[in-house]
MIKOLGU-332410 format. One record per atom (N, C-alpha, C): x, z, y; atom name; residue in three letters. Coordinates in nm, 3 decimals, decimal comma. Example, Ala and Ser with C-alpha at 12.3 -4.5 7.8 and 13.67 -1.06 7.14 Angstrom:
// MIKOLGU-332410
       px       pz       py   a    r
    1,319    0,780   -0,569   N  ALA
    1,230    0,780   -0,450  CA  ALA
    1,320    0,780   -0,330   C  ALA
    1,285    0,708   -0,225   N  SER
    1,367    0,714   -0,106  CA  SER
    1,290    0,787    0,003   C  SER
//
This chain:
// MIKOLGU-332410
       px       pz       py   a    r
   25,388   18,350    7,493   N  MET
   25,447   18,312    7,364  CA  MET
   25,364   18,182    7,251   C  MET
   25,210   18,236    7,293   N  ARG
   25,150   18,174    7,196  CA  ARG
   25,110   18,033    7,256   C  ARG
   25,106   18,034    7,409   N  ASN
   25,113   17,920    7,468  CA  ASN
   25,215   17,855    7,504   C  ASN
   25,296   17,875    7,463   N  LEU
   25,435   17,791    7,407  CA  LEU
   25,451   17,713    7,303   C  LEU
   25,387   17,807    7,189   N  LEU
   25,368   17,720    7,070  CA  LEU
   25,301   17,619    7,062   C  LEU
   25,165   17,619    7,163   N  GLN
   25,091   17,565    7,152  CA  GLN
   25,108   17,433    7,220   C  GLN
   25,219   17,418    7,320   N  ARG
   25,281   17,341    7,396  CA  ARG
   25,396   17,293    7,333   C  ARG
   25,404   17,333    7,223   N  TYR
   25,564   17,267    7,187  CA  TYR
   25,571   17,129    7,102   C  TYR
   25,628   17,080    7,123   N  ARG
   25,656   16,928    7,065  CA  ARG
   25,664   16,907    6,937   C  ARG
   25,628   16,951    6,837   N  TRP
   25,605   16,988    6,721  CA  TRP
   25,625   16,844    6,612   C  TRP
   25,533   16,704    6,702   N  LYS
   25,549   16,553    6,662  CA  LYS
   25,740   16,522    6,652   C  LYS
   25,742   16,538    6,793   N  GLU
   25,875   16,534    6,838  CA  GLU
   25,986   16,555    6,717   C  GLU
   25,949   16,740    6,716   N  LEU
   26,065   16,771    6,630  CA  LEU
   26,043   16,720    6,492   C  LEU
   25,943   16,711    6,408   N  GLY
   25,879   16,658    6,271  CA  GLY
   25,982   16,517    6,236   C  GLY
   26,010   16,437    6,368   N  LEU
   26,035   16,271    6,362  CA  LEU
   26,194   16,315    6,359   C  LEU
   26,260   16,390    6,382   N  PHE
   26,379   16,442    6,388  CA  PHE
   26,404   16,426    6,216   C  PHE
   26,376   16,488    6,146   N  ILE
   26,393   16,457    6,004  CA  ILE
   26,443   16,372    5,943   C  ILE
   26,340   16,257    6,006   N  ILE
   26,433   16,116    5,931  CA  ILE
   26,600   16,111    5,996   C  ILE
   26,586   16,079    6,137   N  PRO
   26,748   16,035    6,175  CA  PRO
   26,848   16,171    6,150   C  PRO
   26,783   16,278    6,095   N  PHE
   26,893   16,385    6,021  CA  PHE
   26,940   16,361    5,909   C  PHE
   26,844   16,346    5,856   N  MET
   26,851   16,335    5,713  CA  MET
   26,974   16,194    5,667   C  MET
   26,924   16,064    5,768   N  ILE
   27,017   15,972    5,758  CA  ILE
   27,136   15,969    5,827   C  ILE
   27,190   16,048    5,866   N  LEU
   27,292   16,113    5,982  CA  LEU
   27,375   16,154    5,862   C  LEU
   27,304   16,278    5,790   N  LEU
   27,391   16,355    5,704  CA  LEU
   27,425   16,334    5,567   C  LEU
   27,334   16,227    5,544   N  LEU
   27,388   16,145    5,442  CA  LEU
   27,494   16,049    5,475   C  LEU
   27,454   15,979    5,547   N  GLY
   27,618   15,890    5,599  CA  GLY
   27,735   15,979    5,626   C  GLY
   27,725   16,062    5,635   N  MET
   27,832   16,155    5,657  CA  MET
   27,880   16,221    5,548   C  MET
   27,824   16,240    5,451   N  LEU
   27,836   16,271    5,289  CA  LEU
   27,929   16,157    5,239   C  LEU
   27,817   16,011    5,255   N  GLN
   27,914   15,911    5,210  CA  GLN
   28,029   15,864    5,247   C  GLN
   28,090   15,907    5,390   N  LEU
   28,181   15,846    5,411  CA  LEU
   28,302   15,869    5,312   C  LEU
   28,343   16,007    5,287   N  PRO
   28,423   16,029    5,205  CA  PRO
   28,476   15,973    5,038   C  PRO
   28,345   15,961    4,991   N  LEU
   28,332   15,913    4,900  CA  LEU
   28,340   15,766    4,900   C  LEU
   28,291   15,743    5,000   N  SER
   28,323   15,540    4,971  CA  SER
   28,457   15,499    4,955   C  SER
   28,559   15,588    5,067   N  ARG
   28,662   15,601    5,086  CA  ARG
   28,787   15,631    4,976   C  ARG
   28,688   15,749    4,892   N  TYR
   28,776   15,769    4,797  CA  TYR
   28,769   15,621    4,663   C  TYR
   28,617   15,599    4,613   N  TYR
   28,612   15,483    4,521  CA  TYR
   28,707   15,384    4,541   C  TYR
   28,685   15,348    4,694   N  GLU
   28,719   15,240    4,736  CA  GLU
   28,916   15,264    4,719   C  GLU
   28,957   15,355    4,688   N  VAL
   29,119   15,349    4,679  CA  VAL
   29,155   15,333    4,543   C  VAL
   28,993   15,443    4,475   N  GLU
   29,057   15,412    4,310  CA  GLU
   29,021   15,287    4,230   C  GLU
   28,937   15,190    4,323   N  ILE
   28,939   15,097    4,252  CA  ILE
   29,028   14,989    4,281   C  ILE
   29,122   15,008    4,431   N  ASN
   29,181   14,916    4,408  CA  ASN
   29,348   14,956    4,384   C  ASN
   29,319   15,062    4,301   N  LYS
   29,412   15,135    4,231  CA  LYS
   29,436   15,061    4,069   C  LYS
   29,328   15,004    4,057   N  GLY
   29,286   14,940    3,899  CA  GLY
   29,235   15,063    3,791   C  GLY
   29,168   15,158    3,884   N  GLN
   29,136   15,304    3,769  CA  GLN
   28,980   15,195    3,708   C  GLN
   28,990   15,241    3,610   N  ASN
   28,845   15,163    3,543  CA  ASN
   28,718   15,300    3,519   C  ASN
   28,793   15,421    3,477   N  THR
   28,736   15,541    3,532  CA  THR
   28,756   15,640    3,596   C  THR
   28,672   15,641    3,689   N  ILE
   28,641   15,717    3,870  CA  ILE
   28,613   15,882    3,877   C  ILE
   28,666   15,980    3,803   N  PRO
   28,628   16,101    3,786  CA  PRO
   28,558   16,137    3,928   C  PRO
   28,448   16,240    3,921   N  PHE
   28,404   16,279    4,048  CA  PHE
   28,458   16,409    4,065   C  PHE
   28,492   16,443    4,204   N  SER
   28,545   16,584    4,233  CA  SER
   28,493   16,637    4,370   C  SER
   28,482   16,758    4,379   N  THR
   28,385   16,809    4,476  CA  THR
   28,509   16,824    4,624   C  THR
   28,611   16,813    4,548   N  ALA
   28,723   16,797    4,669  CA  ALA
   28,750   16,663    4,772   C  ALA
   28,643   16,608    4,735   N  ILE
   28,657   16,467    4,863  CA  ILE
   28,539   16,469    4,926   C  ILE
   28,465   16,600    4,945   N  LEU
   28,343   16,591    4,965  CA  LEU
   28,413   16,637    5,148   C  LEU
   28,329   16,580    5,201   N  PRO
   28,358   16,598    5,391  CA  PRO
   28,325   16,777    5,402   C  PRO
   28,462   16,810    5,488   N  THR
   28,470   16,991    5,531  CA  THR
   28,411   16,963    5,650   C  THR
   28,388   17,107    5,673   N  VAL
   28,300   17,124    5,807  CA  VAL
   28,336   17,096    5,961   C  VAL
   28,462   17,083    5,934   N  SER
   28,525   17,026    6,047  CA  SER
   28,526   16,901    6,109   C  SER
   28,499   16,837    5,963   N  SER
   28,429   16,681    5,984  CA  SER
   28,318   16,622    5,992   C  SER
   28,206   16,724    5,978   N  LEU
   28,091   16,718    6,012  CA  LEU
   28,024   16,772    6,197   C  LEU
   28,122   16,774    6,216   N  ILE
   28,161   16,874    6,372  CA  ILE
   28,032   16,748    6,505   C  ILE
   28,107   16,605    6,452   N  PRO
   28,018   16,537    6,515  CA  PRO
   27,886   16,545    6,519   C  PRO
   27,832   16,521    6,386   N  ILE
   27,715   16,483    6,351  CA  ILE
   27,606   16,648    6,371   C  ILE
   27,652   16,710    6,316   N  ILE
   27,619   16,848    6,350  CA  ILE
   27,616   16,877    6,500   C  ILE
   27,681   16,872    6,572   N  GLY
   27,664   16,859    6,724  CA  GLY
   27,558   16,795    6,800   C  GLY
   27,547   16,670    6,725   N  LEU
   27,423   16,577    6,797  CA  LEU
   27,293   16,671    6,747   C  LEU
   27,315   16,688    6,655   N  ILE
   27,170   16,751    6,602  CA  ILE
   27,142   16,909    6,678   C  ILE
   27,233   17,003    6,711   N  VAL
   27,234   17,119    6,799  CA  VAL
   27,163   17,047    6,926   C  VAL
   27,218   16,952    6,976   N  VAL
   27,217   16,884    7,135  CA  VAL
   27,082   16,816    7,136   C  VAL
   27,011   16,764    6,995   N  LEU
   26,888   16,709    7,022  CA  LEU
   26,765   16,806    7,003   C  LEU
   26,819   16,926    6,944   N  VAL
   26,723   17,053    6,917  CA  VAL
   26,677   17,102    7,090   C  VAL
   26,819   17,114    7,120   N  LEU
   26,819   17,167    7,234  CA  LEU
   26,727   17,072    7,355   C  LEU
   26,753   16,949    7,369   N  VAL
   26,679   16,870    7,457  CA  VAL
   26,518   16,865    7,406   C  VAL
   26,502   16,893    7,292   N  ASN
   26,365   16,890    7,256  CA  ASN
   26,291   17,028    7,300   C  ASN
   26,391   17,129    7,285   N  VAL
   26,281   17,253    7,330  CA  VAL
   26,299   17,264    7,505   C  VAL
   26,383   17,168    7,539   N  THR
   26,373   17,180    7,693  CA  THR
   26,259   17,091    7,749   C  THR
   26,254   16,985    7,644   N  PHE
   26,136   16,900    7,690  CA  PHE
   25,978   16,964    7,690   C  PHE
   25,977   17,049    7,582   N  SER
   25,901   17,121    7,546  CA  SER
   25,854   17,241    7,649   C  SER
   25,936   17,280    7,718   N  LEU
   25,891   17,345    7,838  CA  LEU
   25,864   17,301    7,960   C  LEU
   25,954   17,189    7,974   N  PHE
   25,899   17,127    8,115  CA  PHE
   25,841   17,016    8,112   C  PHE
   25,846   16,938    8,004   N  TYR
   25,764   16,820    7,991  CA  TYR
   25,698   16,761    7,861   C  TYR
   25,616   16,882    7,847   N  PRO
   25,557   16,889    7,685  CA  PRO
   25,439   16,751    7,665   C  PRO
   25,424   16,684    7,811   N  ARG
   25,336   16,579    7,754  CA  ARG
   25,397   16,436    7,760   C  ARG
   25,541   16,467    7,765   N  ALA
   25,621   16,314    7,753  CA  ALA
   25,585   16,261    7,634   C  ALA
   25,644   16,136    7,614   N  ASP
   25,590   16,073    7,478  CA  ASP
   25,715   16,140    7,377   C  ASP
   25,670   16,144    7,264   N  GLN
   25,748   16,261    7,180  CA  GLN
   25,787   16,090    7,036   C  GLN
   25,789   16,006    7,108   N  ILE
   25,872   15,904    6,978  CA  ILE
   26,011   15,844    7,021   C  ILE
   26,042   15,855    7,182   N  LEU
   26,123   15,779    7,228  CA  LEU
   26,260   15,898    7,168   C  LEU
   26,264   16,038    7,209   N  LEU
   26,358   16,087    7,161  CA  LEU
   26,458   16,110    7,054   C  LEU
   26,358   16,063    6,923   N  PRO
   26,386   16,056    6,796  CA  PRO
   26,452   15,943    6,770   C  PRO
   26,409   15,835    6,851   N  LEU
   26,451   15,702    6,791  CA  LEU
   26,570   15,697    6,919   C  LEU
   26,612   15,754    6,979   N  VAL
   26,752   15,790    7,064  CA  VAL
   26,847   15,856    6,945   C  VAL
   26,811   15,970    6,946   N  GLY
   26,891   16,026    6,830  CA  GLY
   26,907   15,935    6,722   C  GLY
   26,820   15,881    6,659   N  LEU
   26,862   15,761    6,561  CA  LEU
   26,978   15,679    6,611   C  LEU
   26,964   15,644    6,696   N  MET
   27,041   15,479    6,787  CA  MET
   27,169   15,562    6,778   C  MET
   27,186   15,673    6,872   N  SER
   27,262   15,711    6,932  CA  SER
   27,379   15,805    6,805   C  SER
   27,304   15,821    6,701   N  GLY
   27,341   15,910    6,558  CA  GLY
   27,451   15,812    6,512   C  GLY
   27,384   15,677    6,473   N  ILE
   27,441   15,583    6,413  CA  ILE
   27,557   15,580    6,491   C  ILE
   27,588   15,556    6,636   N  GLY
   27,691   15,523    6,698  CA  GLY
   27,808   15,634    6,691   C  GLY
   27,785   15,750    6,680   N  VAL
   27,874   15,846    6,656  CA  VAL
   27,925   15,852    6,474   C  VAL
   27,799   15,795    6,401   N  LEU
   27,898   15,787    6,260  CA  LEU
   27,947   15,708    6,227   C  LEU
   27,975   15,580    6,329   N  MET
   27,987   15,444    6,311  CA  MET
   28,160   15,506    6,369   C  MET
   28,152   15,551    6,459   N  ALA
   28,280   15,607    6,558  CA  ALA
   28,363   15,723    6,456   C  ALA
   28,291   15,797    6,378   N  THR
   28,358   15,893    6,275  CA  THR
   28,438   15,804    6,195   C  THR
   28,354   15,740    6,142   N  ARG
   28,427   15,613    6,035  CA  ARG
   28,549   15,537    6,058   C  ARG
   28,522   15,535    6,207   N  LEU
   28,675   15,434    6,206  CA  LEU
   28,778   15,522    6,232   C  LEU
   28,747   15,644    6,321   N  GLN
   28,863   15,702    6,355  CA  GLN
   28,969   15,718    6,253   C  GLN
   28,930   15,671    6,114   N  THR
   29,004   15,709    5,999  CA  THR
   29,130   15,580    5,984   C  THR
   29,068   15,436    6,082   N  VAL
   29,133   15,352    6,021  CA  VAL
   29,274   15,337    6,108   C  VAL
   29,380   15,320    6,058   N  PRO
   29,506   15,303    6,097  CA  PRO
   29,500   15,234    6,232   C  PRO
   29,439   15,108    6,206   N  ALA
   29,479   15,018    6,324  CA  ALA
   29,408   15,102    6,461   C  ALA
   29,309   15,180    6,433   N  ILE
   29,279   15,253    6,587  CA  ILE
   29,338   15,368    6,580   C  ILE
   29,370   15,433    6,548   N  GLY
   29,450   15,558    6,526  CA  GLY
   29,398   15,669    6,652   C  GLY
   29,276   15,682    6,633   N  ASP
   29,235   15,790    6,710  CA  ASP
   29,133   15,907    6,616   C  ASP
   29,204   15,984    6,597   N  PRO
   29,145   16,080    6,489  CA  PRO
   29,011   16,159    6,533   C  PRO
   28,992   16,123    6,694   N  ILE
   28,890   16,281    6,792  CA  ILE
   28,778   16,114    6,848   C  ILE
   28,792   15,993    6,772   N  LEU
   28,706   15,902    6,835  CA  LEU
   28,554   15,966    6,799   C  LEU
   28,510   16,001    6,660   N  GLY
   28,395   16,060    6,679  CA  GLY
   28,309   16,152    6,775   C  GLY
   28,373   16,277    6,817   N  SER
   28,362   16,356    6,895  CA  SER
   28,396   16,307    7,051   C  SER
   28,463   16,172    7,069   N  ARG
   28,502   16,147    7,201  CA  ARG
   28,282   16,051    7,198   C  ARG
   28,273   16,011    7,120   N  GLN
   28,132   15,922    7,098  CA  GLN
   28,025   16,032    7,124   C  GLN
   28,070   16,148    7,073   N  LEU
   27,955   16,253    7,081  CA  LEU
   27,951   16,321    7,214   C  LEU
   28,084   16,316    7,256   N  LEU
   28,076   16,342    7,405  CA  LEU
   27,986   16,308    7,522   C  LEU
   27,992   16,155    7,535   N  TRP
   27,934   16,025    7,564  CA  TRP
   27,761   16,070    7,525   C  TRP
   27,791   16,090    7,414   N  VAL
   27,616   16,120    7,389  CA  VAL
   27,531   16,225    7,470   C  VAL
   27,604   16,328    7,506   N  ILE
   27,585   16,462    7,534  CA  ILE
   27,549   16,430    7,676   C  ILE
   27,690   16,360    7,715   N  ILE
   27,650   16,317    7,867  CA  ILE
   27,543   16,244    7,916   C  ILE
   27,545   16,129    7,821   N  GLY
   27,395   16,036    7,798  CA  GLY
   27,220   16,155    7,832   C  GLY
   27,221   16,245    7,760   N  LEU
   27,124   16,325    7,736  CA  LEU
   27,127   16,452    7,856   C  LEU
   27,255   16,488    7,900   N  PHE
   27,267   16,594    8,039  CA  PHE
   27,172   16,492    8,144   C  PHE
   27,239   16,353    8,169   N  VAL
   27,179   16,221    8,275  CA  VAL
   27,038   16,235    8,286   C  VAL
   26,957   16,194    8,174   N  CYS
   26,868   16,189    8,092  CA  CYS
   26,743   16,324    8,180   C  CYS
   26,820   16,414    8,123   N  ILE
   26,768   16,557    8,219  CA  ILE
   26,719   16,556    8,315   C  ILE
   26,831   16,540    8,372   N  ILE
   26,843   16,536    8,533  CA  ILE
   26,763   16,429    8,606   C  ILE
   26,788   16,318    8,572   N  THR
   26,696   16,229    8,583  CA  THR
   26,566   16,270    8,627   C  THR
   26,492   16,307    8,479   N  LEU
   26,360   16,327    8,479  CA  LEU
   26,353   16,438    8,587   C  LEU
   26,407   16,576    8,632   N  PHE
   26,414   16,681    8,684  CA  PHE
   26,371   16,620    8,849   C  PHE
   26,476   16,544    8,865   N  GLY
   26,520   16,444    9,013  CA  GLY
   26,394   16,362    9,043   C  GLY
   26,338   16,282    8,949   N  LEU
   26,211   16,202    8,959  CA  LEU
   26,056   16,236    8,945   C  LEU
   26,058   16,351    8,964   N  ARG
   25,891   16,429    8,936  CA  ARG
   25,813   16,347    9,071   C  ARG
   25,887   16,304    9,187   N  SER
   25,796   16,176    9,228  CA  SER
   25,830   16,041    9,227   C  SER
   25,779   15,952    9,184   N  MET
   25,845   15,840    9,138  CA  MET
   25,762   15,719    9,237   C  MET
   25,691   15,788    9,344   N  GLY
   25,637   15,669    9,414  CA  GLY
   25,708   15,548    9,469   C  GLY
   25,837   15,630    9,515   N  TRP
   25,945   15,522    9,561  CA  TRP
   26,001   15,444    9,495   C  TRP
   26,010   15,433    9,319   N  LEU
   26,065   15,339    9,264  CA  LEU
   25,977   15,242    9,272   C  LEU
   25,842   15,256    9,283   N  ARG
   25,710   15,167    9,260  CA  ARG
   25,692   15,099    9,427   C  ARG
   25,776   15,107    9,514   N  ARG
   25,783   15,112    9,635  CA  ARG
   25,793   14,997    9,686   C  ARG
   25,959   15,012    9,570   N  TYR
   26,075   14,921    9,575  CA  TYR
   26,084   14,823    9,499   C  TYR
   25,956   14,813    9,415   N  LYS
   25,981   14,701    9,269  CA  LYS
   26,028   14,587    9,295   C  LYS
   26,018   14,529    9,404   N  TYR
   26,062   14,383    9,414  CA  TYR
   26,209   14,406    9,461   C  TYR
   26,266   14,511    9,502   N  THR
   26,390   14,531    9,496  CA  THR
   26,491   14,530    9,381   C  THR
   26,429   14,618    9,308   N  TRP
   26,498   14,625    9,195  CA  TRP
   26,494   14,520    9,142   C  TRP
   26,388   14,438    9,124   N  ALA
   26,382   14,281    9,055  CA  ALA
   26,472   14,198    9,106   C  ALA
   26,500   14,243    9,252   N  ALA
   26,639   14,156    9,305  CA  ALA
   26,766   14,195    9,263   C  ALA
   26,728   14,330    9,245   N  LEU
   26,878   14,346    9,206  CA  LEU
   26,944   14,295    9,070   C  LEU
   26,831   14,315    8,965   N  GLY
   26,857   14,215    8,811  CA  GLY
   26,887   14,123    8,814   C  GLY
   26,823   14,027    8,927   N  ILE
   26,853   13,866    8,934  CA  ILE
   27,025   13,865    8,998   C  ILE
   27,045   13,942    9,080   N  PHE
   27,194   13,970    9,120  CA  PHE
   27,267   14,006    9,043   C  PHE
   27,264   14,099    8,934   N  LEU
   27,360   14,123    8,815  CA  LEU
   27,369   14,022    8,746   C  LEU
   27,268   13,935    8,732   N  VAL
   27,268   13,838    8,594  CA  VAL
   27,394   13,736    8,650   C  VAL
   27,320   13,689    8,795   N  ALA
   27,454   13,577    8,856  CA  ALA
   27,576   13,632    8,842   C  ALA
   27,604   13,769    8,888   N  ALA
   27,750   13,816    8,919  CA  ALA
   27,815   13,782    8,763   C  ALA
   27,728   13,832    8,653   N  THR
   27,754   13,841    8,507  CA  THR
   27,799   13,715    8,474   C  THR
   27,714   13,611    8,507   N  LEU
   27,763   13,455    8,487  CA  LEU
   27,870   13,409    8,595   C  LEU
   27,905   13,427    8,664   N  VAL
   28,014   13,366    8,767  CA  VAL
   28,115   13,405    8,726   C  VAL
   28,120   13,547    8,669   N  ASN
   28,223   13,652    8,631  CA  ASN
   28,243   13,587    8,451   C  ASN
   28,162   13,535    8,389   N  ALA
   28,194   13,468    8,261  CA  ALA
   28,262   13,344    8,250   C  ALA
   28,220   13,228    8,344   N  LEU
   28,249   13,125    8,338  CA  LEU
   28,410   13,141    8,414   C  LEU
   28,495   13,266    8,511   N  ARG
   28,588   13,288    8,521  CA  ARG
   28,695   13,307    8,404   C  ARG
   28,652   13,349    8,303   N  VAL
   28,712   13,371    8,190  CA  VAL
   28,740   13,283    8,088   C  VAL
   28,875   13,295    8,034   N  LYS
   28,912   13,151    7,974  CA  LYS
   28,867   13,223    7,828   C  LYS
   28,884   13,323    7,751   N  ASN
   28,840   13,349    7,608  CA  ASN
   28,714   13,378    7,650   C  ASN
   28,610   13,273    7,612   N  PHE
   28,463   13,351    7,610  CA  PHE
   28,367   13,394    7,477   C  PHE
   28,493   13,385    7,348   N  ASN
   28,442   13,477    7,258  CA  ASN
   28,501   13,624    7,306   C  ASN
   28,565   13,666    7,374   N  SER
   28,570   13,824    7,391  CA  SER
   28,472   13,871    7,417   C  SER
   28,432   13,999    7,383   N  PRO
   28,390   14,104    7,394  CA  PRO
   28,352   14,148    7,534   C  PRO
   28,440   14,118    7,625   N  THR
   28,452   14,165    7,734  CA  THR
   28,437   14,094    7,871   C  THR
   28,394   13,976    7,826   N  HIS
   28,352   13,901    7,902  CA  HIS
   28,249   13,876    8,004   C  HIS
   28,147   13,947    7,936   N  ASP
   28,007   14,001    8,069  CA  ASP
   28,038   14,099    8,124   C  ASP
   28,162   14,153    8,128   N  GLN
   28,185   14,301    8,201  CA  GLN
   28,219   14,244    8,359   C  GLN
   28,175   14,326    8,474   N  LEU
   28,257   14,321    8,519  CA  LEU
   28,315   14,455    8,576   C  LEU
   28,497   14,434    8,622   N  ASN
   28,584   14,506    8,652  CA  ASN
   28,556   14,570    8,816   C  ASN
   28,588   14,678    8,836   N  PHE
   28,587   14,798    8,932  CA  PHE
   28,710   14,862    8,950   C  PHE
   28,802   14,797    8,958   N  GLY
   28,922   14,915    8,968  CA  GLY
   28,945   14,972    8,825   C  GLY
   28,974   15,087    8,782   N  PRO
   28,965   15,142    8,663  CA  PRO
   28,832   15,133    8,611   C  PRO
   28,747   15,097    8,607   N  LEU
   28,620   15,114    8,609  CA  LEU
   28,586   14,944    8,527   C  LEU
   28,489   14,978    8,399   N  ASN
   28,432   14,813    8,377  CA  ASN
   28,252   14,861    8,364   C  ASN
   28,211   14,758    8,450   N  LEU
   28,082   14,795    8,422  CA  LEU
   28,026   14,690    8,356   C  LEU
   27,918   14,714    8,260   N  GLN
   27,846   14,597    8,169  CA  GLN
   27,705   14,579    8,280   C  GLN
   27,658   14,486    8,358   N  PRO
   27,580   14,492    8,440  CA  PRO
   27,413   14,429    8,344   C  PRO
   27,455   14,421    8,217   N  SER
   27,311   14,408    8,142  CA  SER
   27,272   14,508    8,088   C  SER
   27,310   14,675    8,135   N  GLU
   27,283   14,765    8,044  CA  GLU
   27,219   14,792    8,216   C  GLU
   27,250   14,823    8,333   N  LEU
   27,177   14,842    8,418  CA  LEU
   27,084   14,738    8,454   C  LEU
   27,062   14,612    8,415   N  LEU
   26,943   14,525    8,415  CA  LEU
   26,813   14,544    8,335   C  LEU
   26,897   14,626    8,230   N  LYS
   26,738   14,709    8,121  CA  LYS
   26,670   14,760    8,220   C  LYS
   26,762   14,871    8,296   N  ILE
   26,675   14,962    8,366  CA  ILE
   26,613   14,907    8,490   C  ILE
   26,643   14,822    8,568   N  PHE
   26,575   14,758    8,639  CA  PHE
   26,446   14,670    8,609   C  PHE
   26,465   14,612    8,503   N  ILE
   26,347   14,543    8,461  CA  ILE
   26,259   14,627    8,398   C  ILE
   26,266   14,757    8,361   N  VAL
   26,169   14,860    8,324  CA  VAL
   26,080   14,933    8,435   C  VAL
   26,181   14,948    8,554   N  ILE
   26,077   14,978    8,693  CA  ILE
   26,047   14,900    8,761   C  ILE
   26,075   14,766    8,754   N  PHE
   26,016   14,644    8,808  CA  PHE
   25,865   14,641    8,727   C  PHE
   25,838   14,648    8,610   N  PHE
   25,707   14,623    8,552  CA  PHE
   25,649   14,729    8,557   C  PHE
   25,689   14,847    8,506   N  ALA
   25,599   14,946    8,540  CA  ALA
   25,538   14,962    8,698   C  ALA
   25,637   14,932    8,761   N  GLY
   25,563   14,963    8,896  CA  GLY
   25,469   14,849    8,906   C  GLY
   25,506   14,724    8,887   N  TYR
   25,395   14,599    8,876  CA  TYR
   25,230   14,658    8,827   C  TYR
   25,270   14,674    8,715   N  LEU
   25,164   14,701    8,628  CA  LEU
   25,085   14,816    8,693   C  LEU
   25,147   14,924    8,716   N  SER
   25,101   15,043    8,788  CA  SER
   24,984   15,009    8,928   C  SER
   25,041   14,892    8,993   N  ASP
   24,950   14,831    9,130  CA  ASP
   24,898   14,743    9,088   C  ASP
   24,885   14,644    8,958   N  ASN
   24,779   14,572    8,969  CA  ASN
   24,721   14,551    8,836   C  ASN
   24,708   14,710    8,780   N  ILE
   24,643   14,742    8,632  CA  ILE
   24,507   14,661    8,624   C  ILE
   24,435   14,715    8,766   N  ASP
   24,285   14,642    8,734  CA  ASP
   24,264   14,537    8,755   C  ASP
   24,347   14,464    8,838   N  VAL
   24,343   14,308    8,783  CA  VAL
   24,341   14,219    8,660   C  VAL
   24,453   14,281    8,624   N  ILE
   24,491   14,247    8,528  CA  ILE
   24,398   14,317    8,382   C  ILE
   24,349   14,407    8,405   N  ALA
   24,263   14,454    8,299  CA  ALA
   24,086   14,349    8,330   C  ALA
   24,096   14,306    8,452   N  GLU
   23,954   14,214    8,441  CA  GLU
   23,971   14,093    8,386   C  GLU
   24,119   14,039    8,336   N  GLY
   24,110   13,897    8,279  CA  GLY
   24,166   13,811    8,420   C  GLY
   24,129   13,836    8,525   N  ASN
   24,152   13,729    8,634  CA  ASN
   24,296   13,778    8,722   C  ASN
   24,398   13,677    8,727   N  PHE
   24,482   13,741    8,815  CA  PHE
   24,566   13,593    8,875   C  PHE
   24,649   13,626    8,957   N  LEU
   24,694   13,535    9,012  CA  LEU
   24,854   13,469    8,980   C  LEU
   24,891   13,368    8,944   N  ILE
   25,035   13,369    8,904  CA  ILE
   25,088   13,289    9,046   C  ILE
   25,119   13,323    9,152   N  GLY
   25,147   13,235    9,262  CA  GLY
   25,078   13,174    9,308   C  GLY
   24,999   13,024    9,354   N  PRO
   24,892   12,995    9,372  CA  PRO
   24,803   12,946    9,279   C  PRO
   24,821   12,952    9,122   N  PHE
   24,765   12,983    9,045  CA  PHE
   24,671   13,074    8,974   C  PHE
   24,527   13,048    8,970   N  ARG
   24,489   13,140    8,904  CA  ARG
   24,431   13,168    8,754   C  ARG
   24,454   13,249    8,676   N  THR
   24,485   13,242    8,558  CA  THR
   24,370   13,378    8,528   C  THR
   24,255   13,298    8,397   N  CYS
   24,209   13,345    8,330  CA  CYS
   24,218   13,393    8,186   C  CYS
   24,171   13,467    8,170   N  LEU
   24,213   13,544    8,010  CA  LEU
   24,075   13,554    7,969   C  LEU
   23,997   13,509    7,812   N  LEU
   23,917   13,516    7,780  CA  LEU
   23,945   13,591    7,641   C  LEU
   23,874   13,671    7,608   N  TYR
   23,895   13,751    7,470  CA  TYR
   23,757   13,751    7,380   C  TYR
   23,733   13,702    7,251   N  THR
   23,662   13,704    7,202  CA  THR
   23,675   13,882    7,077   C  THR
   23,574   13,891    7,046   N  SER
   23,596   13,997    6,965  CA  SER
   23,707   13,942    6,853   C  SER
   23,657   13,835    6,761   N  ASP
   23,772   13,790    6,655  CA  ASP
   23,925   13,823    6,708   C  ASP
   23,943   13,794    6,838   N  ALA
   24,064   13,809    6,893  CA  ALA
   24,138   13,921    6,916   C  ALA
   24,030   14,029    6,948   N  ALA
   24,030   14,175    7,042  CA  ALA
   24,057   14,236    6,869   C  ALA
   24,002   14,202    6,746   N  ASP
   24,014   14,242    6,598  CA  ASP
   24,174   14,170    6,567   C  ASP
   24,212   14,084    6,606   N  ASP
   24,337   14,032    6,551  CA  ASP
   24,466   14,109    6,636   C  ASP
   24,451   14,101    6,785   N  LEU
   24,504   14,209    6,845  CA  LEU
   24,513   14,355    6,760   C  LEU
   24,390   14,406    6,746   N  THR
   24,456   14,557    6,695  CA  THR
   24,521   14,562    6,578   C  THR
   24,504   14,473    6,440   N  ARG
   24,588   14,451    6,361  CA  ARG
   24,723   14,467    6,362   C  ARG
   24,742   14,352    6,506   N  VAL
   24,911   14,325    6,507  CA  VAL
   24,937   14,487    6,571   C  VAL
//
């Protein structure tokens, strides 16, 4: 037990306070903003405050569910991956939480007509976190990713080319789906996979060439590049 407490990712848990507070305040603000908007449109000069307009427990389920899931992922990482980066998960929690919050706000819009849009968005976040954990367990040995780094780069270039060709065929270029590829009932946005391929490629490339790059002399095709650092430049880089 003592060893677990020493290995626990306390920094990551502490960083969760910021996104959790933002999400809870956002959920408390939604019904208030709707209430005051309606009263202002009615021409009310004095708008009394009432606790009856505060969100119910059921309306807080998407945000509370996200908080519980992120804490469980934090515990899982502490048990199996205590040395992993402790900043990424709070950032993921903040960004995904904003998505859940926006979906919860939009579910009351009559034009959308989806009363469980926030819960559905939460479900997709949970699925994404589950896939993240499965990926970590399945990629304990990532040598094969580094070995095929140029293959991942080629796949990324192919996705960009396929997206450009498909975008030129779309009549309405301003459509939000002009950069999607359709495979039957499934819609794929290649740019999302492209981000993953770029990360894999650069991680593999830097891992194989870190010594050459650290020396300041490396080749770009037939050209040799020499990086010269002065103490002033180093200080500037440190400040940045």
